[in-house]
VOMIVO-165280 format. One line per 5 residues: their letters; for each residue y, x, z of C-alpha. Coordinates in steps of 0.05 Angstrom, whole numbers, always signed. Layout:
REM VOMIVO-165280
A	Y X Z; ...
***
This chain:
REM VOMIVO-165280
MSTRW	+2081 +2301 +920; +2084 +2363 +964; +2112 +2362 +1036; +2143 +2428 +1024; +2180 +2411 +956
IGILL	+2204 +2343 +987; +2232 +2378 +1044; +2276 +2423 +997; +2300 +2357 +963; +2318 +2328 +1029
SIGLF	+2351 +2391 +1051; +2401 +2384 +998; +2427 +2320 +1021; +2386 +2265 +996; +2358 +2240 +1062
SANGW	+2387 +2182 +1095; +2432 +2206 +1156; +2429 +2138 +1190; +2375 +2166 +1237; +2400 +2235 +1258
AADNL	+2425 +2240 +1332; +2497 +2254 +1335; +2525 +2312 +1385; +2594 +2321 +1413; +2614 +2381 +1371
LSANG	+2673 +2400 +1420; +2618 +2415 +1470; +2567 +2445 +1422; +2547 +2519 +1429; +2573 +2541 +1366
ARLMR	+2647 +2515 +1384; +2700 +2563 +1402; +2773 +2547 +1428; +2819 +2596 +1393; +2862 +2613 +1458
DTLAP	+2909 +2670 +1424; +2966 +2621 +1415; +2951 +2580 +1476; +2986 +2572 +1548; +2936 +2572 +1603
EAIAA	+2959 +2500 +1624; +2941 +2476 +1545; +2871 +2514 +1555; +2855 +2481 +1627; +2878 +2411 +1590
YGTLT	+2827 +2428 +1536; +2775 +2442 +1589; +2788 +2379 +1623; +2779 +2337 +1559; +2713 +2370 +1544
DGRLD	+2678 +2380 +1606; +2631 +2323 +1598; +2658 +2290 +1661; +2685 +2218 +1658; +2715 +2217 +1728
GGTLN	+2773 +2267 +1714; +2846 +2248 +1728; +2903 +2235 +1680; +2913 +2290 +1633; +2987 +2302 +1634
IGASL	+3012 +2368 +1601; +3084 +2346 +1580; +3100 +2326 +1508; +3033 +2340 +1472; +2970 +2384 +1468
EVVVE	+2951 +2415 +1401; +2889 +2463 +1405; +2843 +2492 +1348; +2770 +2498 +1355; +2731 +2544 +1307
FQSMV	+2653 +2535 +1291; +2606 +2582 +1271; +2587 +2549 +1209; +2600 +2482 +1169; +2597 +2422 +1220
TAERL	+2601 +2345 +1197; +2639 +2295 +1241; +2646 +2221 +1237; +2665 +2192 +1298; +2718 +2200 +1348
VVHRA	+2706 +2172 +1421; +2763 +2171 +1473; +2746 +2160 +1544; +2809 +2137 +1581; +2825 +2152 +1655
GRGEA	+2846 +2096 +1695; +2858 +2022 +1680; +2930 +2018 +1658; +2955 +2005 +1594; +2989 +2070 +1580
VSVVE	+2987 +2090 +1500; +2963 +2155 +1474; +2958 +2180 +1408; +2900 +2228 +1387; +2896 +2259 +1318
LLGSM	+2841 +2297 +1284; +2850 +2347 +1231; +2797 +2388 +1195; +2803 +2454 +1153; +2749 +2491 +1106
NSSET	+2797 +2545 +1099; +2820 +2578 +1159; +2849 +2569 +1228; +2922 +2567 +1201; +2920 +2526 +1134
GYRVL	+2881 +2477 +1101; +2884 +2422 +1148; +2872 +2349 +1128; +2872 +2291 +1172; +2806 +2263 +1189
RSATV	+2831 +2204 +1240; +2894 +2189 +1272; +2885 +2135 +1325; +2932 +2101 +1374; +2892 +2090 +1445
AGTQR	+2923 +2028 +1478; +2898 +1969 +1521; +2854 +1976 +1579; +2789 +1991 +1551; +2755 +2051 +1582
RVAFD	+2713 +2077 +1519; +2742 +2076 +1455; +2711 +2096 +1386; +2740 +2106 +1320; +2696 +2122 +1257
FPPAG	+2717 +2158 +1197; +2681 +2181 +1132; +2632 +2236 +1145; +2677 +2303 +1136; +2656 +2371 +1136
FRWLM	+2700 +2433 +1165; +2700 +2500 +1195; +2763 +2492 +1240; +2785 +2428 +1276; +2857 +2416 +1302
LRVQP	+2855 +2367 +1362; +2926 +2338 +1377; +2931 +2292 +1438; +3003 +2263 +1458; +3030 +2207 +1492
ADGVP	+3067 +2150 +1458; +3141 +2145 +1452; +3166 +2132 +1524; +3103 +2137 +1556; +3105 +2194 +1609
DTHIS	+3027 +2216 +1619; +2968 +2218 +1569; +2919 +2180 +1607; +2853 +2206 +1578; +2796 +2237 +1614
EIEIL	+2749 +2261 +1558; +2749 +2265 +1487; +2683 +2269 +1441; +2680 +2286 +1365; +2609 +2263 +1346
GRSGA	+2571 +2298 +1289; +2522 +2345 +1272; +2513 +2414 +1245; +2520 +2425 +1165; +2556 +2395 +1110
PESDY	+2562 +2323 +1096; +2491 +2291 +1073; +2489 +2234 +1022; +2461 +2172 +1049; +2411 +2134 +1010
AFQDS	+2353 +2089 +1037; +2283 +2110 +998; +2287 +2050 +949; +2362 +2057 +934; +2393 +2094 +879
PAAAR	+2467 +2116 +866; +2459 +2106 +791; +2415 +2076 +736; +2364 +2120 +699; +2404 +2104 +628
QVLET	+2466 +2134 +664; +2433 +2201 +689; +2399 +2206 +622; +2463 +2198 +577; +2496 +2250 +625
IGKRL	+2447 +2304 +628; +2437 +2293 +557; +2509 +2309 +539; +2505 +2373 +580; +2439 +2399 +560
QLPYS	+2421 +2371 +495; +2356 +2358 +521; +2311 +2403 +483; +2248 +2361 +483; +2192 +2374 +437
DAERS	+2166 +2327 +385; +2108 +2304 +423; +2155 +2293 +483; +2205 +2254 +445; +2148 +2207 +412
LFADA	+2120 +2195 +484; +2182 +2178 +515; +2197 +2132 +459; +2131 +2097 +468; +2143 +2093 +541
ADGRL	+2217 +2058 +538; +2185 +1994 +547; +2144 +2016 +606; +2080 +2018 +575; +2044 +2062 +523
DQWQT	+2021 +2035 +451; +2016 +2093 +413; +1998 +2150 +462; +1935 +2151 +504; +1950 +2150 +581
AEAAL	+1903 +2214 +589; +1940 +2250 +536; +2005 +2231 +565; +1988 +2257 +635; +1967 +2318 +605
LVSGV	+2032 +2330 +564; +2071 +2314 +625; +2031 +2367 +660; +2059 +2418 +615; +2001 +2421 +561
ADGRR	+2045 +2424 +496; +1985 +2451 +452; +1945 +2394 +420; +1879 +2429 +418; +1882 +2445 +489
RARLQ	+1901 +2374 +508; +1840 +2347 +463; +1793 +2401 +502; +1816 +2374 +567; +1818 +2301 +551
ARLND	+1748 +2312 +527; +1728 +2342 +597; +1762 +2282 +626; +1722 +2229 +584; +1656 +2267 +610
WVGDA	+1680 +2249 +680; +1693 +2178 +661; +1625 +2174 +637; +1594 +2205 +697; +1634 +2162 +744
RRATS	+1614 +2096 +708; +1542 +2119 +713; +1554 +2129 +789; +1589 +2062 +800; +1543 +2018 +746
GLRDP	+1504 +1985 +800; +1561 +1959 +840; +1587 +1889 +816; +1643 +1877 +872; +1708 +1917 +842
MARAR	+1728 +1940 +915; +1659 +1973 +921; +1664 +2003 +857; +1731 +2025 +872; +1705 +2057 +946
RLLTW	+1646 +2091 +904; +1695 +2126 +856; +1733 +2161 +905; +1677 +2190 +938; +1649 +2212 +867
MHERA	+1714 +2243 +848; +1713 +2287 +915; +1639 +2302 +896; +1649 +2323 +822; +1720 +2330 +805
LTGRY	+1765 +2350 +858; +1717 +2411 +876; +1772 +2459 +890; +1824 +2461 +946; +1882 +2417 +966
RAEQT	+1941 +2450 +952; +2010 +2418 +970; +2047 +2443 +902; +1989 +2427 +855; +2016 +2370 +814
DLSTL	+1986 +2373 +747; +1929 +2343 +721; +1917 +2397 +674; +1904 +2447 +730; +1862 +2399 +769
IETGD	+1811 +2388 +708; +1810 +2464 +700; +1806 +2490 +772; +1787 +2425 +816; +1852 +2440 +857
YNCVS	+1898 +2381 +870; +1951 +2351 +915; +1968 +2278 +922; +2001 +2264 +855; +1949 +2296 +814
SAVLY	+1888 +2266 +852; +1925 +2198 +848; +1937 +2201 +771; +1865 +2221 +763; +1836 +2167 +803
ALIGT	+1882 +2114 +768; +1861 +2145 +699; +1788 +2142 +713; +1794 +2077 +751; +1829 +2042 +688
ELGLD	+1770 +2064 +644; +1719 +2035 +692; +1761 +1968 +689; +1797 +1972 +757; +1867 +1947 +767
VRGIE	+1891 +2014 +796; +1968 +2029 +806; +2008 +2074 +843; +2049 +2073 +906; +2108 +2122 +918
VPDHA	+2128 +2136 +987; +2178 +2184 +1023; +2145 +2256 +1012; +2080 +2223 +984; +2042 +2185 +936
LAIVY	+1977 +2144 +935; +1942 +2095 +896; +1926 +2019 +908; +1873 +1975 +881; +1878 +1901 +864
DGIRH	+1821 +1849 +857; +1858 +1781 +849; +1892 +1775 +917; +1853 +1830 +951; +1882 +1900 +948
ADVET	+1868 +1964 +985; +1911 +2028 +991; +1872 +2093 +966; +1893 +2159 +994; +1863 +2202 +945
TTPRG	+1863 +2268 +981; +1810 +2255 +1024; +1740 +2223 +1006; +1746 +2177 +1064; +1811 +2150 +1042
FDPAR	+1800 +2079 +1013; +1826 +2027 +1052; +1851 +2081 +1105; +1881 +2031 +1154; +1808 +2006 +1177
DRAAL	+1785 +2078 +1192; +1821 +2120 +1244; +1778 +2178 +1233; +1799 +2177 +1159; +1865 +2176 +1176
AAFTK	+1865 +2234 +1221; +1828 +2273 +1168; +1881 +2254 +1114; +1939 +2277 +1164; +1903 +2340 +1180
RTGYG	+1891 +2365 +1104; +1956 +2339 +1077; +2006 +2336 +1139; +2030 +2266 +1116; +2031 +2204 +1153
YIPSS	+2000 +2145 +1132; +2052 +2086 +1109; +2020 +2021 +1110; +2040 +1964 +1068; +2079 +1931 +1125
RVSQR	+2131 +1983 +1116; +2157 +1952 +1054; +2224 +1990 +1049; +2184 +2052 +1051; +2137 +2036 +994
RETSL	+2148 +2029 +920; +2096 +2007 +877; +2093 +2035 +806; +2043 +2033 +746; +1998 +2090 +722
LGLIA	+2053 +2106 +675; +2098 +2118 +738; +2047 +2157 +776; +2047 +2202 +716; +2122 +2208 +719
LIQYN	+2121 +2236 +788; +2085 +2295 +757; +2154 +2318 +721; +2188 +2294 +788; +2150 +2344 +827
HGVAA	+2165 +2399 +771; +2241 +2383 +781; +2237 +2397 +857; +2200 +2458 +847; +2253 +2485 +790
LRRAD	+2308 +2463 +841; +2272 +2508 +898; +2270 +2568 +860; +2346 +2555 +835; +2331 +2538 +762
YEEAL	+2380 +2479 +758; +2377 +2468 +679; +2299 +2457 +686; +2306 +2418 +752; +2353 +2367 +710
LANTR	+2307 +2372 +647; +2247 +2352 +691; +2281 +2295 +726; +2297 +2272 +658; +2229 +2271 +637
ALSLD	+2205 +2233 +697; +2261 +2178 +684; +2242 +2174 +611; +2172 +2153 +633; +2195 +2111 +692
AGLNS	+2266 +2087 +697; +2260 +2058 +765; +2242 +2129 +791; +2301 +2128 +846; +2280 +2192 +876
AVKNS	+2295 +2227 +806; +2361 +2197 +802; +2377 +2226 +874; +2344 +2293 +857; +2389 +2302 +794
IATLG	+2453 +2285 +833; +2433 +2338 +887; +2413 +2388 +832; +2484 +2381 +801; +2512 +2396 +867
RWAAH	+2476 +2452 +879; +2486 +2483 +812; +2558 +2471 +826; +2552 +2518 +887; +2513 +2567 +850
EAKAG	+2574 +2573 +800; +2629 +2574 +850; +2592 +2632 +890; +2598 +2672 +820; +2669 +2658 +812
DFERA	+2662 +2607 +751; +2705 +2550 +786; +2712 +2513 +724; +2643 +2507 +711; +2628 +2486 +784
VDHIE	+2680 +2433 +781; +2647 +2406 +722; +2583 +2402 +749; +2605 +2362 +811; +2650 +2320 +766
AGLAL	+2587 +2302 +722; +2554 +2285 +792; +2607 +2239 +817; +2608 +2199 +752; +2541 +2177 +769
APNDA	+2554 +2174 +847; +2622 +2163 +865; +2613 +2159 +937; +2562 +2214 +945; +2586 +2246 +1012
ALNHN	+2550 +2314 +995; +2583 +2317 +924; +2650 +2296 +951; +2647 +2351 +1002; +2624 +2400 +949
RRVVW	+2682 +2385 +907; +2732 +2399 +961; +2695 +2461 +982; +2699 +2488 +910; +2771 +2476 +895
QQRIN	+2785 +2503 +968; +2748 +2567 +942; +2789 +2569 +877; +2852 +2563 +917; +2829 +2624 +965
AAAER	+2816 +2668 +906; +2877 +2651 +870; +2920 +2661 +928; +2908 +2733 +930; +2924 +2746 +854
LAPDA	+2973 +2694 +830; +3048 +2695 +837; +3081 +2637 +877; +3094 +2592 +816; +3029 +2598 +786
FRDLI	+2993 +2589 +854; +3035 +2522 +864; +3013 +2499 +794; +2943 +2511 +814; +2951 +2473 +880
ARANA	+2982 +2414 +843; +2919 +2411 +798; +2873 +2411 +860; +2914 +2358 +890; +2912 +2317 +830
AVPEA	+2831 +2326 +825; +2822 +2308 +896; +2888 +2272 +929; +2849 +2258 +993; +2833 +2326 +1010
GFDRQ	+2907 +2349 +1027; +2913 +2408 +978; +2987 +2397 +970; +2997 +2425 +1044; +2973 +2494 +1015
QALTY	+3026 +2522 +975; +3043 +2564 +1035; +2976 +2599 +1031; +3001 +2655 +985; +3055 +2675 +1038
IRSAR	+3001 +2667 +1098; +2950 +2714 +1062; +2996 +2765 +1055; +3023 +2758 +1125; +2954 +2761 +1156
ALAER	+2939 +2825 +1129; +2997 +2855 +1156; +2986 +2818 +1225; +2916 +2842 +1228; +2945 +2913 +1224
GQWAP	+2989 +2898 +1285; +3052 +2901 +1240; +3083 +2838 +1272; +3154 +2839 +1245; +3139 +2854 +1175
AFDVA	+3086 +2798 +1175; +3135 +2748 +1206; +3185 +2773 +1149; +3130 +2763 +1095; +3116 +2694 +1120
SQGAG	+3186 +2676 +1126; +3193 +2685 +1052; +3166 +2622 +1037; +3211 +2583 +1078; +3251 +2530 +1037
RLNDP	+3210 +2539 +976; +3154 +2493 +989; +3143 +2418 +990; +3149 +2387 +1058; +3071 +2385 +1078
SQAEL	+3063 +2460 +1057; +3128 +2484 +1096; +3099 +2442 +1160; +3035 +2487 +1151; +3078 +2552 +1139
DRYRS	+3119 +2535 +1204; +3060 +2524 +1242; +3028 +2591 +1218; +3094 +2626 +1237; +3095 +2591 +1306
ALLAR	+3025 +2617 +1316; +3039 +2682 +1285; +3098 +2691 +1338; +3048 +2670 +1391; +3000 +2726 +1372
WMSAM	+3060 +2774 +1371; +3081 +2757 +1441; +3011 +2757 +1467; +3000 +2823 +1444; +3070 +2852 +1476
IEADR	+3050 +2820 +1538; +2982 +2854 +1540; +3018 +2917 +1529; +3068 +2903 +1582; +3124 +2911 +1533
WRDAL	+3163 +2851 +1555; +3234 +2861 +1522; +3194 +2865 +1456; +3155 +2800 +1471; +3224 +2767 +1493
SAAER	+3251 +2795 +1425; +3195 +2763 +1386; +3210 +2693 +1425; +3286 +2699 +1407; +3269 +2705 +1335
GAEAL	+3219 +2649 +1338; +3274 +2604 +1371; +3323 +2625 +1315; +3273 +2611 +1258; +3240 +2551 +1289
PGDWR	+3288 +2517 +1333; +3251 +2464 +1376; +3182 +2490 +1358; +3144 +2464 +1426; +3093 +2525 +1419
LRRNS	+3144 +2571 +1425; +3174 +2535 +1481; +3106 +2537 +1518; +3100 +2614 +1502; +3170 +2630 +1522
AYLLQ	+3148 +2594 +1594; +3087 +2640 +1590; +3125 +2703 +1581; +3169 +2684 +1640; +3108 +2671 +1682
EWSEA	+3072 +2740 +1663; +3136 +2779 +1663; +3159 +2761 +1731; +3093 +2767 +1765; +3078 +2832 +1740
ELASN	+3146 +2860 +1763; +3139 +2831 +1825; +3074 +2866 +1836; +3103 +2930 +1810; +3172 +2934 +1827
GPEAA	+3185 +2880 +1880; +3224 +2812 +1890; +3288 +2835 +1854; +3259 +2862 +1792; +3220 +2796 +1786
IDAVR	+3279 +2753 +1792; +3317 +2797 +1742; +3255 +2776 +1693; +3263 +2701 +1709; +3337 +2710 +1696
AVRSR	+3328 +2744 +1630; +3279 +2693 +1604; +3324 +2633 +1630; +3390 +2662 +1599; +3356 +2667 +1529
FPDNA	+3331 +2597 +1535; +3376 +2556 +1578; +3355 +2492 +1547; +3285 +2501 +1549; +3250 +2452 +1592
EVSRA	+3183 +2491 +1595; +3220 +2561 +1614; +3257 +2519 +1673; +3189 +2487 +1696; +3159 +2565 +1697
ARSFV	+3222 +2584 +1740; +3208 +2531 +1786; +3130 +2549 +1789; +3157 +2621 +1803; +3202 +2595 +1861
GRRIN	+3145 +2549 +1880; +3094 +2606 +1888; +3142 +2652 +1927; +3153 +2593 +1975; +3076 +2587 +1985
ELQHS	+3075 +2660 +2004; +3124 +2652 +2052; +3112 +2580 +2083; +3064 +2601 +2143; +3117 +2650 +2168
AQPDR	+3123 +2646 +2245; +3192 +2649 +2244; +3228 +2589 +2206; +3299 +2622 +2206; +3269 +2682 +2163
LIGEL	+3229 +2636 +2121; +3292 +2596 +2100; +3331 +2663 +2090; +3277 +2695 +2047; +3272 +2626 +2005
ARYVS	+3350 +2633 +1994; +3335 +2694 +1948; +3298 +2651 +1900; +3328 +2581 +1903; +3388 +2613 +1866
LLADE	+3343 +2610 +1801; +3344 +2543 +1799; +3402 +2504 +1773; +3384 +2439 +1807; +3404 +2435 +1881
REAER	+3364 +2372 +1894; +3300 +2415 +1862; +3316 +2472 +1907; +3319 +2425 +1965; +3254 +2390 +1950
LLAQA	+3221 +2458 +1941; +3250 +2477 +2014; +3226 +2414 +2044; +3155 +2424 +2011; +3159 +2496 +2044
VDAAA	+3183 +2470 +2114; +3127 +2413 +2113; +3076 +2470 +2098; +3106 +2519 +2153; +3099 +2461 +2209
SSHIK	+3031 +2440 +2179; +3000 +2500 +2214; +3026 +2485 +2281; +3009 +2413 +2269; +2936 +2427 +2262
AGRWE	+2933 +2472 +2320; +2971 +2425 +2363; +3029 +2464 +2374; +3081 +2403 +2374; +3138 +2438 +2404
RAAQV	+3134 +2494 +2355; +3126 +2446 +2296; +3190 +2410 +2320; +3229 +2474 +2320; +3210 +2488 +2247
YESAR	+3242 +2419 +2227; +3304 +2430 +2271; +3316 +2498 +2242; +3310 +2470 +2172; +3352 +2411 +2185
RAAPG	+3409 +2459 +2207; +3401 +2507 +2148; +3396 +2453 +2096; +3419 +2384 +2118; +3403 +2356 +2055
IVQGA	+3326 +2350 +2062; +3340 +2297 +2119; +3360 +2247 +2069; +3321 +2182 +2062; +3254 +2164 +2089
GAYQQ	+3211 +2220 +2060; +3165 +2269 +2085; +3218 +2299 +2136; +3229 +2230 +2169; +3153 +2215 +2172
NVAFI	+3130 +2286 +2196; +3182 +2295 +2250; +3162 +2223 +2277; +3091 +2237 +2274; +3106 +2307 +2314
GQEWL	+3144 +2265 +2370; +3086 +2213 +2373; +3034 +2268 +2387; +3083 +2309 +2434; +3098 +2256 +2476
ARAGE	+3022 +2229 +2480; +3007 +2298 +2509; +3067 +2311 +2546; +3042 +2284 +2615; +3095 +2294 +2673
RREAV	+3149 +2321 +2619; +3142 +2253 +2583; +3218 +2236 +2598; +3240 +2310 +2585; +3207 +2309 +2522
AAELL	+3231 +2243 +2498; +3302 +2257 +2516; +3297 +2326 +2475; +3271 +2287 +2415; +3324 +2237 +2413
ATFPE	+3377 +2284 +2422; +3349 +2332 +2373; +3330 +2285 +2317; +3382 +2228 +2316; +3373 +2220 +2243
VAAMP	+3302 +2205 +2249; +3299 +2131 +2246; +3229 +2121 +2274; +3243 +2163 +2331; +3262 +2111 +2381
KVVAS	+3204 +2071 +2364; +3159 +2128 +2374; +3190 +2135 +2444; +3185 +2066 +2459; +3111 +2060 +2438
VYMKA	+3095 +2120 +2482; +3123 +2086 +2543; +3086 +2019 +2525; +3020 +2061 +2523; +3040 +2089 +2595
VDARL	+3049 +2014 +2619; +2986 +1994 +2592; +2949 +2051 +2623; +2980 +2031 +2692; +2963 +1962 +2684
KAGEL	+2888 +1976 +2665; +2883 +2023 +2727; +2908 +1967 +2768; +2973 +2004 +2790; +3023 +1950 +2784
GPVEA	+3077 +1982 +2826; +3103 +2039 +2781; +3103 +1992 +2716; +3168 +1968 +2720; +3198 +2037 +2736
IGLRG	+3161 +2063 +2673; +3193 +2013 +2634; +3265 +2020 +2659; +3265 +2093 +2655; +3245 +2090 +2582
ADLLG	+3295 +2038 +2566; +3349 +2083 +2598; +3327 +2140 +2550; +3332 +2093 +2490; +3400 +2068 +2512
QTQEA	+3434 +2000 +2477; +3380 +2002 +2426; +3333 +1949 +2398; +3277 +1992 +2415; +3300 +1995 +2486
RRLLR	+3304 +1916 +2493; +3233 +1911 +2458; +3206 +1962 +2514; +3235 +1921 +2571; +3210 +1858 +2541
YTYDR	+3140 +1887 +2536; +3139 +1919 +2603; +3164 +1854 +2645; +3124 +1802 +2597; +3053 +1850 +2606
LARTH	+3073 +1853 +2686; +3082 +1780 +2692; +3022 +1759 +2652; +2977 +1806 +2696; +3001 +1765 +2757
VASEH	+2990 +1706 +2723; +2919 +1724 +2705; +2908 +1735 +2779; +2946 +1673 +2800; +2999 +1710 +2832
WQRAV	+3043 +1653 +2812; +3106 +1676 +2855; +3101 +1749 +2838; +3096 +1726 +2763; +3160 +1678 +2763
EVYDR	+3198 +1735 +2798; +3182 +1785 +2745; +3208 +1745 +2695; +3275 +1729 +2740; +3284 +1800 +2733
ALNRQ	+3261 +1810 +2666; +3316 +1751 +2646; +3373 +1782 +2689; +3366 +1842 +2649; +3357 +1808 +2576
PGDNH	+3391 +1735 +2590; +3376 +1693 +2526; +3312 +1729 +2509; +3274 +1671 +2475; +3205 +1707 +2485
LLNNA	+3213 +1721 +2560; +3241 +1645 +2570; +3186 +1616 +2536; +3129 +1657 +2574; +3170 +1646 +2643
RAAWH	+3166 +1568 +2629; +3090 +1577 +2617; +3084 +1614 +2679; +3121 +1560 +2719; +3080 +1503 +2679
SWANE	+3012 +1543 +2699; +3032 +1544 +2771; +3049 +1466 +2777; +2984 +1453 +2739; +2945 +1482 +2798
FMSRQ	+2970 +1426 +2844; +2967 +1373 +2789; +2892 +1381 +2774; +2880 +1368 +2850; +2928 +1312 +2846
DWASA	+2972 +1342 +2894; +3035 +1307 +2862; +3084 +1328 +2918; +3067 +1402 +2914; +3073 +1398 +2836
IDIYQ	+3142 +1363 +2842; +3167 +1422 +2886; +3145 +1474 +2840; +3178 +1438 +2783; +3242 +1430 +2825
RALER	+3246 +1502 +2839; +3233 +1514 +2767; +3287 +1481 +2746; +3334 +1518 +2799; +3314 +1585 +2761
LPGTA	+3308 +1556 +2688; +3359 +1491 +2692; +3358 +1442 +2633; +3285 +1450 +2616; +3267 +1383 +2594
AFEQN	+3193 +1390 +2597; +3199 +1407 +2676; +3243 +1344 +2682; +3190 +1304 +2645; +3133 +1327 +2687
IRYCR	+3172 +1312 +2753; +3181 +1234 +2727; +3109 +1238 +2717; +3088 +1270 +2783; +3131 +1215 +2820
QQLRR	+3095 +1158 +2779; +3033 +1183 +2800; +3055 +1189 +2871; +3077 +1117 +2876; +3012 +1092 +2848
G	+2974 +1132 +2901
***
């Protein structure tokens, strides 16, 4: 068989698709996002989903995302892969729809998937589907605020869906193929052919000689010519017998037969398409099939057990001697038992382009009889006829092959492929009835054939497209009903709107937007629900294109009028809501650049007043205000900043939202001073903001945190001005809950610094000054406790016991009842007394404990230790 001929067979959909490598169609070179109807955030969201990065953040675009991707030619998809962002259990819904018709209509659902749980990568398979346009929808499930997806892949490949058959599989029996094609073509066999096929019905020939049958199958219809060629073949048999007569071993005779055949019979050249035995006898030219047939014919006459092997793209012979057997690649003189001769394999591959398939690869080999080898002659005729688009002849050749070998599955598959190709040819010529008839014939044989099922949808779609421009709406709806009945799963019932859409599209292409919208709207209320949804989506897209054209031309009022028409005709349409928001964004920015802030504010108000309930428009207005804030936030004059912002805040109906944006602006204005270490200036920014908008200081948000941080850093660097700065901060920001703690912490650090430097004298005064600033507060008490405790413990560490207990006395005089100070004071007395107890100076220890009781009366541990020391003193 010819490699090139088989290649034609494979290209029409009979090669198993199990091995092809799938690509992500969304990132393929031929994929183009249709941006005309999309807002910038939707385009950005789509880019996030298809940028190939799995570390992206949560996708959050509001209610939903819907985009359309156009491909340069037909693509096939069969798997949806969703990569989730984060590890939460938020639920998202992803829906894929494909269309072979246009970007606006003809969509059918390929896969609708709910993505839930914690799995980071989730894959969803669906039957291979071909389309030119893909609609991708992503939306959070009910009650879920965000869509937690980082990447989406649609796995597939270029081209239409292909049928998936393994080499030895067959979608139908030979009998079914012969019956089906026989009814269609009446099988114009000659009398000789009918006789041969009847004789071969049981898988063997009784009336016909095998050589004569091979010549008839090779196209030699004339009996006298067959006789002449058979006589030549008989001469070859005699010559071969003489050449092998001295060899008793069958395998040795089989090997010698191959070399003899290349010396005497195969004297022409190898030609991949030369499959006929008759041509081989007359010219010496051959290919794998014709040479294998000749080898088997002569070998059988010589008493050898020769059979045929069919493999993908190729045929060879096999010789048996009892349990021994050897493959014979008949296209090369060294092809006997080729697995044992690497040089022979190399020569075979160089000559034919084939790779040898050994007997161990059982799934890719099919053993057949000599009659089966002869059937391959007609099979190759069928492939050649299909290559030249002679579909009737291709079917006839395949029926001839199956009449000789009912197990020739390749001929079954090629017959089905021929019906599909024939249908495509008829559809291109406009004969849709006949095209559908061919496809239905193929599907009767192979109901699950992917290519035929796809082609049936394509042909019906072509028929619908052609009719949409010439049929009246009622007649067109009848055609849609027929198409839907024929292929219910194709979604044709959604296309009743196509006749209105086609007319509107022609007007829109000429820029006649309003008439186009009027024509499209004529179908409103006249269609079934799925088609009405298609029409509404088209009208929404049409309005978006209309608005986009007006925006590009700076015709802002006309764009607003188009949006108003959309809101009236399609209330609640989310695309129009977003496009209205986009109008506000573009119009306001253009006015700001050309005519100043007041004109920009007027543009915002114009859109907001027309769509007061549109959340997307409100969000766009907030974004406009936010951009103005960003431009003003680095102002060196906080009072001026807040005054400028007041011009924009009036655009926001939500006062709390206005205060939030103002707070963000104040934070940004202060941050430049913070970064530069200008702490006093940063504090002035917040002080001015507090006076202008008291609401921004509520709660414990950024205001509270930022002012506290400013106080901390300012005090840390205030040096001798520390007390003045602390007093100013406490007086200026009494509402900042953390400020007393900040002041206390700064004084505590000052205490630590003096202690570390060994300057104990000023320590107590530092703590007292800080406490005086803080007043009667918990932080003042905490500061005093810290100051006295750290000073006393320093004396304890130096064993200056008297100084330590005196510090604790002063501390308790200021903060009587402070348990922390009490416990540490008792510990200091114990440590002092323990110095004498360790030297067994019991009298001195008793004196220390008695003094301790005078300072801290009622301490049971002191009394107990006095009793113990007296006991020890008496014993001594």
